[in-house]
FIDOGU-225460 format. One record per residue (C-alpha): x, y, z; residue in three letters. Coordinates in steps of 0.05 Angstrom, whole numbers, plus 5000, padded with zeros to 4 digits. Layout:
FIDOGU-225460
XYZALA
...
//
This chain:
FIDOGU-225460
778280156904MET
777780676850SER
773181286863HIS
770981566797GLU
767782266796ALA
760382246795ALA
756682586737PRO
753983256751PRO
747983326796GLY
748182626826ARG
746882556900LEU
750482206954ARG
748282207028ARG
753982347076GLU
750482397143HIS
743882257175VAL
741282457243LEU
734582127250SER
730081787304PRO
732881157335ILE
727180667314THR
730080017343ALA
735379797395LEU
738379117411ALA
743978897452PHE
749178397424LEU
754878037460THR
761177877420VAL
766777507455ASP
764477737522GLY
763878467502LYS
756978827497GLN
755079237437TYR
748879597417LEU
745479537350LEU
741680197335ALA
737080297274ALA
737580957243GLU
733080997181ASP
735380427133THR
742080297169ASP
744279927231ILE
749980257271LYS
754079827317ILE
756580177386TYR
761479917435ASP
757880097498ILE
764380107540THR
767980627499THR
761780957465SER
765280837398ARG
761980747330LEU
764480067306CYS
761280107237GLY
754880217198THR
751179687154LEU
745879897105PRO
739979397111ILE
734179627067PHE
733280057004HIS
728280607022GLY
725180267082GLN
726680477152PRO
728079917203ILE
722579817253HIS
725379237296GLY
731578847314ILE
731678177350SER
737577827374VAL
736677107406PRO
738277047482PRO
745576957496ALA
748676387533ALA
742075977547GLU
741975217541ASP
735775067502HIS
738574347484GLY
741674577421SER
748574327397SER
754674627422SER
755974957354SER
750775487372SER
755175737427LEU
761275787380GLU
757876097320SER
755576817320PRO
747776897325PRO
743477097270ARG
740177757274ILE
732977877254LEU
731278567223VAL
724878797197TRP
721679437173GLY
714479527144GLY
713478907103HIS
720978777092ALA
724978277134VAL
732078047130LYS
736377537175VAL
743577777179LEU
749277297192PRO
752277437255GLY
759077367224ARG
758078057184ILE
757478397248ILE
763178077284GLU
767778207226GLU
765678917223LEU
767378997298ILE
774278667292PHE
775779067231ALA
774079727267SER
778079527329SER
784379437287ARG
783380147265ASN
784480717317ASP
781981217266ASP
774781097243ASP
776181477179ASP
781080947158LEU
776080437164LEU
770680837125SER
774880797064ASP
777880137071SER
776679547025HIS
774679107080GLU
768679567104LYS
766279587029TYR
766278827026ALA
762178767090LEU
757379287065VAL
756478907000GLY
755578247040ALA
750078557079THR
746178857020LEU
746578136988SER
743077827044VAL
736477557021PRO
730277977037GLU
723177727042ALA
716678087039ILE
711177947087ALA
703878047064PRO
702678527122ASP
705879027167TRP
710478687216ILE
709678877290PHE
714278407323ASP
719077857307GLY
723377307340ARG
728876857315ILE
729276187349SER
733776087404PRO
734575387390PHE
739075457333ASP
734475147283ASP
733975687228ASN
727075897245ARG
723576567253ILE
716476817270VAL
713477467251LEU
707277787282LEU
703678237234THR
698378817241ALA
692478317236HIS
694777817292ASN
697777357245GLU
704076897258VAL
708176807199ILE
713476257202GLN
719876337165GLY
726375927154HIS
733276117133VAL
737475647094SER
743775377125ALA
748075747070ASN
744276407086GLN
742476477013LYS
734976407020THR
729476647068LEU
722776307060SER
716476567091LEU
710976027100GLY
705375827145LEU
700576357169VAL
696676247233GLN
691576647270SER
685776497318PRO
682477187294SER
684477787254ARG
683278427297PRO
687179077276ILE
693179127322LEU
697079717350TYR
702179297383SER
704578557396GLY
709478187431ASN
712577467425PHE
715477007477PHE
718876347454TRP
716275867506VAL
718275197475GLU
721874947412ARG
715274887375ASP
710975377412CYS
710876147419VAL
706376557464LEU
703277157429VAL
700377807463ALA
696378237415ALA
694078957433GLY
688179157391THR
685579817364VAL
679479787405PHE
682979647473GLY
682678907478GLU
688578447491ILE
688777747462VAL
693777277493VAL
694676637453TRP
699276057438LYS
701675887368CYS
704175157360HIS
709475177302LEU
709774657250SER
715774397217SER
712374417150ASN
711775167129LEU
705674977090GLY
702275577059ILE
705976017017ASP
704876747039VAL
705576996969SER
698376716959ASP
696076977024HIS
689577387014GLY
687777066949SER
685376426978LYS
679376657020ALA
675876007025ASP
673775687090ASP
678875097083ALA
684775547087GLN
681475957145ASP
681275317182GLU
688075107166ARG
690575777194GLU
687175667258LYS
690275007269VAL
695175007328GLY
692475697357CYS
690075657430ASP
686776287458VAL
688876337532LEU
686077037553PHE
681977597529MET
682978207570PHE
678878867561SER
680279307618GLY
683179897580HIS
679080467554GLU
683480597492GLY
687680307439SER
693379867465ILE
699680177447PHE
704679687480GLY
704778997510VAL
710278567540HIS
710477837564ILE
715177667618SER
718577017631PRO
716576597687GLU
718276957751ILE
720376547815PRO
716976797879LEU
719576797949SER
714076277961THR
717275787911GLY
711775897858GLU
712776197788THR
708676697756ILE
708576987682ARG
705977707677LEU
703578147618LEU
704378917619ALA
700379367578SER
699780087564CYS
694080447528SER
691281077498ASP
687581197566ASP
694481317599ARG
694580737645THR
699080157656ILE
696079497677ARG
699278867696ILE
695878187682TRP
697177507710ASP
697377027650ILE
700276437685THR
697575797656GLU
694375407710ARG
694774647715SER
688574557764ASP
683274487715GLY
680075177715LEU
675975327657ALA
678275767603GLU
672276217609LYS
675176447677ASP
681076707643ASN
677877377636GLY
678778097660TYR
678877877730GLU
686177657721ALA
688478357724GLN
693778487776ILE
694679207779SER
692579857748ASP
696680487755ALA
695781187721ARG
702181507694GLN
703682267700THR
708482697665GLY
710483407656PHE
708883527727GLY
701583407743ASP
699583327671SER
697882677643ILE
701582417580VAL
700981827533GLY
704981177543ILE
707780857482TRP
711680257510GLN
712079867572VAL
716979267596GLU
717478827658ILE
724478777685ASN
724978037695SER
732277977676LEU
735277977746GLY
733477707812PRO
726877977848LEU
727578487904HIS
726078337975ILE
718678207983GLY
717178017912ASP
717278707886LYS
718378747810ILE
720779327766GLU
716479557709VAL
719080127658TYR
714780567614SER
716880997559PHE
711981597542GLY
710682137493GLU
713882657540ASP
720782307523SER
721582047593THR
722781347621MET
719181207685GLN
720780647735ARG
715080337770TRP
715379787829HIS
710379247827LEU
709078947897ASP
705878297893LEU
704578257968ASN
700978947975ALA
694278667976GLY
695677967999GLN
692177988066GLU
685678248035ALA
685377737980THR
689277138011SER
682676768027ARG
679776817959THR
685776917910THR
691676517894LYS
697176677843ILE
694876427778GLY
687776427796GLU
682576947772PRO
681377537819ASN
674177637829ASN
674678217879SER
674578937853SER
681379117887GLN
687378847851PRO
691578427896PRO
698178797879SER
700179507880LYS
704179867824LEU
707880497850MET
711581027814HIS
718781077836HIS
723181487788GLU
723281877723THR
728981897675PHE
729182517629SER
734582337581ASN
731382587517HIS
728783237489SER
722483367454GLY
717382807446LYS
717182067444GLN
722081517460ILE
721981087398TRP
725380477421SER
728880157482HIS
733079537501ALA
734879177564MET
740778737584ILE
743778457652VAL
751378517658ASN
756078467717LYS
754179157739LYS
746579047738GLY
741279217692LEU
743079687632LEU
737380017594ILE
738580347524ALA
733280827497THR
732781167430GLY
728881787419GLY
725782207367GLY
731682687377ASP
736482187348GLY
739982067416LYS
741881407447ILE
742081447524ALA
744580877570LEU
741580827640THR
744380417693LYS
739480087738ASN
739380237813ALA
735979777864PRO
730280027907VAL
732380677935HIS
733780718011ALA
737181248051SER
742981078097ARG
743581318166THR
749481428214LEU
748680688233GLU
750880498163ASP
757980808173THR
761280148159THR
759180158089ASP
763580388035ASN
759780897990ILE
764680767932GLY
762780017929HIS
755280127927TYR
752179867864PRO
747580477861ARG
749981087825SER
747481597874ILE
747881417953GLN
744281868002GLU
746581928072LEU
741782238126ASP
744882548190VAL
741182818249SER
744783328292PRO
742383058358MET
744582358338TYR
751582618327LEU
751982968396ILE
748882408436GLU
753281888399GLU
759782268412TYR
757882488483GLN
757081768496HIS
763881608466GLN
767182188506SER
763282278571PRO
768982678603GLU
767283258553ASN
760283308573THR
761083768630ALA
764584298589SER
759584318532ILE
755684978528SER
748584908552SER
746385428492PHE
739585158458LYS
737085528400HIS
729585718391GLY
725285178417ASN
731284788446GLY
732684328390LYS
739684288362GLU
740284468290MET
745684448236PHE
747785158222GLN
752685148165SER
757384638128PHE
762484618074THR
766884078038PHE
773784208054VAL
775983698005THR
771783227958ASP
771482718015ASP
771183138078ARG
764983568104LEU
765784048162LEU
759184188199VAL
757584718253THR
751584678298THR
747385218329ARG
750985088395SER
757485218368GLY
759884478358ARG
763984258299LEU
763883568263PHE
768183318210LEU
765682748164GLY
770182338124SER
767681938064PHE
773981618043GLU
773180858051GLY
768380798111LYS
763981388130THR
766681658199GLU
765082268239TRP
768782608292LYS
767883248335GLU
772983798334LEU
775884028402THR
773884738407ILE
775285208469PRO
769285448505ASN
770986178488GLU
771186018413ILE
764685628419ARG
761486178455THR
763386678396ILE
760986238340ILE
754385958368GLN
748086218337SER
752086498277TYR
757786278233THR
759886408160ILE
763385748140LEU
767285738072ARG
772985328045SER
779285308001SER
778884607968ARG
785784767934ARG
788984868005ALA
784584368041SER
782584918092MET
776085188121ALA
774785888146PHE
769886118197ILE
767486818207GLY
764487018272ALA
759287598287PRO
764587958327ASN
769187988265GLY
773887418291ASP
776586998227LEU
778886298242PHE
781485728199TYR
781584988205TYR
786984538171HIS
787683808188GLY
795483888192ASP
794284428249SER
790383958292GLY
782783858304ASP
781184558327SER
780385278302LEU
785885798297TRP
785086548292PRO
788386948235ILE
784787588230HIS
779988108267LYS
774988488223ALA
771889138246GLU
764688868244ARG
760588238236LYS
763487818179ILE
758187698124THR
761687328071GLU
768786988061ILE
770786837989ILE
777386447975CYS
780186817916LEU
786086387907SER
781685797884ASP
779786227828THR
786786287798TRP
787085957730VAL
793485657706PRO
795385707636PHE
794185067595PRO
800084627576HIS
804784987627THR
800784947693GLY
803685557720ARG
798986087753GLN
797386727714SER
800787347732GLU
805786967777GLY
801086767831LYS
803586277877SER
800385577887ASP
801685557960ARG
799386237981SER
791886358001ILE
787586967986GLU
781087128019LEU
776287698007LEU
772387848073VAL
766188318074THR
763288578135VAL
755988818154PHE
753789508137GLY
759989708099SER
761789688025THR
769289618043LYS
772188928035ALA
779088668056GLU
783588268014LEU
787587828056ILE
793687408037ARG
796486838079LEU
803186518064ASP
804385758061GLN
804885728133ASN
797986028141ARG
800386698167THR
797687358149LEU
802587698104VAL
798688258069ARG
792088618080GLN
789289078024THR
782789488022GLU
777489397965VAL
771889937965ARG
765889717928ALA
760690197897PRO
754990467945ASP
749589957960GLU
753789397927PHE
753088777969ILE
758588257949VAL
755887557935THR
761687257898THR
768687437869ALA
774387187828ALA
781087377796TRP
781087477722CYS
788387507709HIS
790388197740ASN
783388437749TYR
779088287812LEU
771488207794ILE
765988237847LEU
758688017836GLY
753088357877SER
746488177905ARG
742588577853ASN
746288327793GLY
751388857783SER
758788697767ILE
764789117785SER
771789057758ILE
777789287802PHE
784889447785GLY
790889567827LEU
791690347840SER
797990697854THR
796690727927ASP
796789977932GLY
789189867940ASN
784489657888TYR
780290167850ALA
773790087808THR
775190077734LEU
768089937711SER
761389707735THR
756589327694ILE
749289407710GLU
745988767694VAL
738488857706LYS
736488167729ILE
733788327799GLY
737587787832ASP
744687617855LYS
750987397818ILE
752286667844THR
759386557812SER
765086847772ILE
769686447733LEU
775986637692SER
776486257629LEU
783686017614PRO
787986307560ARG
792385957511ASP
797586487513SER
798887217545GLU
796287517480ASP
789687157482SER
783387537499PRO
781087617573LEU
774387237583TYR
770587167647PHE
763886797659LEU
758486967709THR
752186567732THR
746186867764ALA
739486697792ARG
735786947730ASP
737486257700GLY
742886517652LYS
750286477645TYR
754287017610ARG
761287097582ILE
764787757580TYR
770888007549GLU
775788507578ILE
778589037530LEU
783889427564ASP
787689937521THR
791990537540ILE
786391037542ASN
780190587543ASN
777490037586PHE
771589677562GLN
767489017581VAL
763788707526ARG
758088177533LEU
759587617483LEU
754887067506HIS
748487027543GLU
744086397545THR
740585937591LYS
743085217605PRO
737384667603PRO
735484737679PHE
733785347723GLY
731685847740PRO
737085807792LEU
744185767765VAL
748485667829GLU
755385547808GLY
760985447754SER
767785107750TRP
772584797703LEU
773884047701PHE
780783827684ASP
780283227637LYS
787583077646GLY
789283137572ASP
790383867571GLY
783184007559LYS
777484267608GLN
770184237609ASP
765784767631LEU
761384557689MET
754884907716LEU
750284707771CYS
743684957797GLY
736684787812PHE
730684547764ARG
724284497804SER
725684047863LYS
732083757830TYR
739483977839PHE
742683887770VAL
749883877747THR
750884067673TRP
756883977629ASN
756684557582VAL
762284327538THR
759683617525GLN
752083847529GLN
750283277577ILE
747183257646GLU
752082937696VAL
747382867756ALA
740283007778THR
738682997854ILE
731983037883ASP
733283487943CYS
726883847950GLY
728884487908GLY
732885117915GLY
732785657970HIS
736385208022ARG
742785168049VAL
747384708005PHE
754584557985ASP
757284117930GLN
763983887906VAL
766383507845GLN
770482867862ILE
777382977834GLY
779182637771GLY
772282357762ASN
767782737710PRO
761582397734GLU
763282397811GLY
760882937860PHE
758083027929ARG
752283467950PHE
749783648016ALA
743684028038CYS
738884098097THR
731683838096LYS
726883768154ALA
732183928208SER
736883388177GLN
742683388132MET
742382968067LYS
748882818035ILE
748782517964PHE
755082187935SER
755581987862GLN
761381587832THR
758281487764ARG
752881837727ALA
746181407727PRO
745681547652HIS
750081807595PHE
749481887522PRO
752081357474LEU
750481807417LYS
748382537420MET
742082757387GLY
738883397366GLY
731783667362HIS
726083267395GLY
720683597347ARG
720083707272GLU
724984187245ILE
722084767210LYS
727985207190GLY
734985097173VAL
740385617151SER
747785567138ALA
752786127150ALA
758886137104SER
760585417108GLY
762685387184LYS
756285367223TYR
748685127211VAL
742785367254ALA
736684957258THR
729885137292GLY
724184677306ALA
717584597338GLU
720984457406ASP
722085227407THR
729485097407MET
735085387361ILE
740984927357ARG
747685197326ILE
751984617294TRP
759084587271ASP
758384327201LEU
765184007204GLY
768783617154ASN
765283137102ARG
764182477130GLY
760882137193GLU
763082667242GLN
758883227217GLN
753883647252LEU
756483717322CYS
751784167365CYS
755984697396VAL
749985107430LEU
742685057443ALA
738885717450LEU
732185727488GLU
728586397484LYS
722686277434HIS
716086097467ASN
713185817400THR
715385367347GLY
720985647301ILE
718685817230GLN
724986107196LYS
732386247208LEU
737186657167LYS
744586847176TRP
748387487159TYR
755387237147LYS
757686877212ASP
756087497254GLN
748487547261TYR
742787017263LEU
735387247257PHE
729586777276SER
722286797272SER
716386397301GLY
709286437323GLY
706087007365ASN
709887487322GLU
716787287356GLU
722687567318PHE
729687577349PHE
736487837331VAL
742487437357TRP
749287707353ARG
754587157340ILE
761787217359THR
767586697355ALA
771086577421LEU
778486387426GLU
776885877475SER
775885087469ASP
771085087528ILE
766085557492CYS
767785677420PRO
762086087402LEU
758486697438GLY
751386857428VAL
747487467451VAL
740087607436CYS
741388317416GLU
734188527404ALA
726988297406VAL
721788527358PHE
716388937394ALA
712289247338ASP
706488697346ARG
699688757321SER
693488857366GLU
692188097370VAL
699387907376GLY
698587187359ASP
700587197284LEU
706086757254ARG
711887077221ILE
711886597161MET
718486837125ASP
722987437124PHE
729187667086ASP
735088077113VAL
739888547077GLN
745688937106CYS
745389627077LEU
752489907098ASN
756289287078GLU
762989327041ASP
760889136972PRO
767388806960SER
765688227004THR
758788076972ASN
756187887039GLY
759687187041GLU
766086857058GLY
768187307117GLU
772187067176ASP
769587247244ILE
773987767274THR
773688017347ILE
773688787345GLU
773089327395SER
766489697401GLU
770390327377LYS
773190027312SER
767189607296ARG
762689887242THR
755389787267GLU
751689427211PRO
744489687191GLU
739689207163PHE
733189197122CYS
728888687147ILE
722188497109SER
717287987138MET
710887627118THR
705687517168LEU
700087017168SER
694987567157ASN
697387687087SER
701488317107ARG
708688487087VAL
712288997132GLN
719289237127SER
724089567181TYR
730889857186LEU
734989557245TYR
740989717279SER
743489507347ALA
743590247372ARG
737090467342ARG
732889857343GLY
727189717294PHE
724490297250ARG
718490177207LEU
719390307134LEU
712490107112GLY
706989577107ARG
703689277049ARG
697488767042THR
695988266992TYR
689187906991THR
685887427040GLY
691086907019ALA
696886787068CYS
703886997041LEU
708686377058THR
715386657023GLN
719187287014LEU
725687496979ARG
728588196973HIS
729388386898LEU
732189116898ASN
732389736941PHE
729890456925ILE
733891006957ASP
738490476985ARG
733490277040CYS
726290177014TYR
725489466990PRO
722389156931GLN
720188446948VAL
718087816917LEU
712987396954THR
709086746946ALA
701986596971ALA
697386036990THR
693286156930ASP
699285946884GLY
700986656860HIS
707386996860LEU
707087726881VAL
712088316865VAL
711388936912PHE
715489466879THR
715689886941HIS
714489777014VAL
714190487037GLN
709690837091SER
704891347063SER
703691647128GLY
696491417138ASP
693090787155GLU
689690667086THR
691890037050GLU
696190206988ASP
694289766929SER
699190076878THR
705989786853GLY
703889036853ILE
705288516803LEU
701287876810VAL
702587226769THR
699686496780LYS
704285936780LEU
701685376826HIS
694785116838GLN
695185146914SER
700085376965THR
707285526951ILE
710885177005LYS
718085356985SER
722085846941MET
729286016926ASP
731986566882MET
738486806847CYS
739887406807SER
744487536745ILE
746188266737ALA
748388546668THR
749189256643GLU
742189206610THR
738688916668GLY
737888396721THR
734887696712SER
731887336769TYR
731286556768LEU
725686376817VAL
724485656833VAL
718385446876THR
715384826906GLY
708084736916GLY
703084366953ASP
700484126887ASP
706983676881ASP
709684106829ALA
715984506816ILE
715085216787GLY
720385616750VAL
719886376736LEU
724486846698HIS
723287526726LEU
727188086690TYR
728088836709SER
731589296661PRO
737089726686SER
734790436707LEU
738091026744SER
735691046817PRO
729191456825PRO
729192056868THR
722591846899GLU
717991226890PRO
712391346837VAL
705690986851PRO
702590546798VAL
695890146794GLN
696289376807PRO
696188936747ILE
694488216758THR
696687656714ALA
690987186688ASP
690186476716SER
692686096659ASP
699485786666THR
703485316618ILE
704684676656THR
709184096643ASN
709183366671PRO
715383106711ALA
719882646668PRO
717981916671SER
723281386686PRO
723781266612ASP
724082016595GLN
729782446624THR
727283116602SER
721483496580VAL
720484116538SER
718384736580ALA
713085166539SER
712985906552SER
709686496527ARG
712087216511GLU
709587686565PRO
704088186552THR
703888886581GLN
697288736610ILE
698588036639GLU
705987946664ASP
709388606661SER
709189216704LEU
709589916673HIS
707190566700ALA
700390706666PRO
697891396649LEU
697091946669PRO
704291946695PHE
709292276652SER
714891896610CYS
720092146657SER
716191856719GLN
715491176683ARG
723091186665GLN
724391286740ALA
720290696763LEU
723790026767PRO
719989566722GLN
719088796729TYR
716688346677GLU
715387566676VAL
719187336615ARG
717686596623ASN
714486156671LYS
712985406674PHE
711684846724ILE
713484136727VAL
707583746748ARG
708083106794SER
715483266807ALA
714182946870HIS
708682486901ALA
707282986957ALA
708383706973ALA
714984026954VAL
717084317018THR
724484487002GLY
727884756942VAL
734585046931GLY
738785306873ILE
745284926873VAL
749185286821ARG
748885616752LEU
752585276693GLU
754385376619ASN
755186146621GLY
749186176672GLU
744485896619ARG
743085226659ASP
741585126732ALA
742384566779ILE
736584526828VAL
735184066888VAL
728383916917THR
725583546976ALA
718683316991SER
714083007042ASN
714582356999ASP
721582257028GLN
724982386963ARG
730782836946VAL
731682996871LYS
736483406830THR
734183766764TRP
737684126709ARG
733784726681LEU
736784786611VAL
736485496576ASP
732085746632TRP
732286446602LYS
730186206535SER
722986136504ALA
723885396499SER
727185116568PRO
727884396583LYS
727784046651VAL
732583426662HIS
731582976722LEU
738682816743LEU
737982416809ASP
732182136853ASN
734181856922CYS
730581596980TYR
730882087041SER
730281877115GLY
727382517135VAL
719982497145ALA
715783147143ASP
721083567109ALA
720784257132GLY
726384617099ASP
732484527053LEU
738884927052GLU
744884947001VAL
751285007038VAL
756285407002ARG
763185287030GLU
769285757024TRP
776785677037TYR
782486167043GLY
782386787085ALA
780287527080GLY
779387807008SER
782687146984GLU
776786707006ARG
773486356945VAL
768185836935ARG
769885106944ASP
766984746885THR
771784196879ASN
768083696922HIS
760683906903GLY
755784306942GLU
752984037007ARG
745284017016ILE
741784017084LEU
734983697087VAL
731183807155ALA
724583547185GLY
723782967231VAL
731482917233GLY
736683187186MET
740982967130GLU
746983207094ALA
747983087019TRP
753383236971THR
751183466899VAL
756683266847SER
//
């Protein structure tokens, strides 16, 4: 297939990340796939491999709202051909509906499976043919908004649609798939609906549940006709009574429920559910604006009860949902899980999906109120009592998405149980594997195999007295030798425990007994044989640690004795060392040795078989470094003296350096001195007020690679440092500091070897009452355990070779709880992004993109190569407390962010030579010069580096890691606009912080945009701003006058829009005679504004000269947008006048003073009216052409259109505007637009990549990447 070059200015969408609006499972040849609606397309995923099989475009400019797949493998009396031919897929969105032939999806799946590389498929002729076939599928338009749809499971080519006015529309697909006809409209009444649901009862009958705006639920039957009858194209124009009567034919109202106190947001009809009594029941679940879930009995009775009894009394249960802790949140969807068998005791699962982006599981107990209502109520009969006969109990919460709202979900039963897919507003697709009713196991369940349990997480409860009594009974000969020691109130308690391996747990009790639990195969426990003299030593106090690499445990006693346990040495303890005092900590340093990738050898020649321990004692800063040989014999003992008041909590080797972490957050680095001991090289005072919990050395690709190590702490952050060791200088530099999405207690870190030469960084800690394991590299949550919270004794271990497997042990209420997970309860099928509207997007020099949203998060994305694999999130930064307003990069080295409450942060960015964490980010400074109120929003800002090498032009630089000594500290001028109409400028450097340059105030109108024009004395900025009154304002100096009075001099004001200027971009062209500024704006008046601002060349003034303000009049030449038949319009202009649009120094200043003052004049301005159908919220100047006389401009709007324009002769008196392209955008509520200028080459040879066209990012509710030819 030939690929001709597109005409200049044409748009092509390359990538979209948008909310997942519909989901449906599809089974093809026994394999399960997920159909996911993203904007106008359906993407097909293999749920086993998480591979994207292909993308099918469905509609033009209409997002998909629903997908319906007929039930698989059901016998409805249809012909056998229905089992052989692929099912048809019903898709709808808004008023539009299509029925896709199943063969298109099957052929796309098969074509994808023949290509290991998805990129090969994307350019294949076969893929384009399938896409063309999809677009050629006939599309029908319904007369009303479609809420639900079903395709007949009886293979008779029929469909039914439910509209927003409780109407059922029948449709028919021709056998050759060339026509789709919509016909008969049926409705018993036409209330306005917020939700609806179908259930196909019989071949010619569907059951309808309709949730209304006013809180009522209508349940009715629609008897379908083989004759389509009424043409929906005439619907609405025949309002006579005869047609109304025709539409009511075949409609039987079964129930009218009105128990809710708000609009009905979701309804779901279950199939008939068999009960343990032999009866069957059909239920209806509903959720409402009143934040309740209600379950109703809609079983059709055959005992002759009157329909008037089918009222609100048929309600079964009422439960209130809570989210965000104790706060109540809205519920958008609800579904009854009736796909699998019922639980014991007729318990039914109900799932709800809320605006807090969580999925909640509830258990409906049909027998909860059976005794109270058995004499008056039967299943299927109305309940006249005030107490519902059943109980709905909350069981579990799944937080698999970020931000707000789960937009879609789907359920299916496979061999492993129930599988639930959820799609969020964050663009993420999460798969959750169902677990049956949770029940803890006890020691009596030791014959069960944890690995064979269907549940993803198993909990084992162990009592110390049960262990003792059980094994005293098994070994009565040992009873007499057991110590009679009892602790406290006489109850035996667990004292300490550790995982020796991933399937063996060693436990000590307060009476000095040791038990070893094994979880390989059957769960088994045994007691170690400990001599009485050792038992006496270790009773009441032990420090128990392990080396999982050596499968050994170490026990420190209060008298300084150090013992070890190893399975090969027998079931006892063996002494290895005697410390001077009570042992307070044992750290196995040999477990921290990091091998070089690809070679497997240990760094610095350390042996795999030797064991190193760091032992600390009470009341001393001196620690002992002990080495054992492969026979577990002490072969070396070295002293390590920590700084004063340094209490060691963790330690690790970082290549040749020993790093210790303390209880107060300090970190000390030691090197081997000439006397054979370890001396302090550097101490880092990290003022966190809590302890360092782990230290991890990051692997190096070679011996010349940088030395990185990572620390975690109880302040909720993890940090990455670099060791810079030269001949005469030793430095430690902080490169990364951020919070994982849990905390505030981060307790551990380790590397998981994936087996392909790559490793993932893992963190663990506590979030509220949950223990969380987080994969930093993959940005996914591996496990979440409800253990009661932190500040308790615990240990955890990852199951070898299993990225989702781990074990966790803790004490709770005098018992030990052991959790085992062999698979994650949920995993992401597709990664997402922000869960709220994106307000700011900024691109570095082609490599990274930063986005900020109302969810207060900043995400940094790797833009990647052109194609489907763009926009991979590498970091998520959480520090802002309010929604992000604006973001700006300086090269790839600094990122600046602003938001509400006058929040402004400076982030230092560093590229790391590590696949585990490729980017380091540190919040270098926090803006502190806040107003008295402190609640203003920083609307916009601009940043200029003042000591930049002019040869770089601020763009296209590689990221280099330099030492602090050789690095030139950049100094920035930062100007910002606040929501109180104020402009303020600062000098900023990392060493000196923020220094105020000056403040200026406009009028009562809020300033929304700001750009730097020029600088006086190399630091005082001249700025261009835009306001909510439609004016552009030039401040010729922002300089402090030394007093608090407002300075009204040096201002140029010109009107351009009728209302708020929502977006602005600017570029400058410098010549010997002066500088021309092209300013393009987008307004709330749906218009695009263009301004030619000019500044003659002047010698730099020695000091700023004050001038009087001159304001332009309100008349502005306007032009309409080109119509579809008119590709361009003339742009009228006027010559500027000295009074109106130029700024000159008025008398009484001398001529020399006027010459010294930079001058600005508006040479031309015009607007294009009705450029969009809504506010223009994003605008970008793509490039200049034809000797910089023409400009290509791109705009984005709330009308979900992206347009490109050519400004012809924008400097002249008669410019023209050409509309080049007009494309639908899937980004709703567009908040920002960014032009990505890509570079290639290295160093001074880096040049702009203009061969492939510029890339455009449009951000709002989702994000899109476009290419402009």
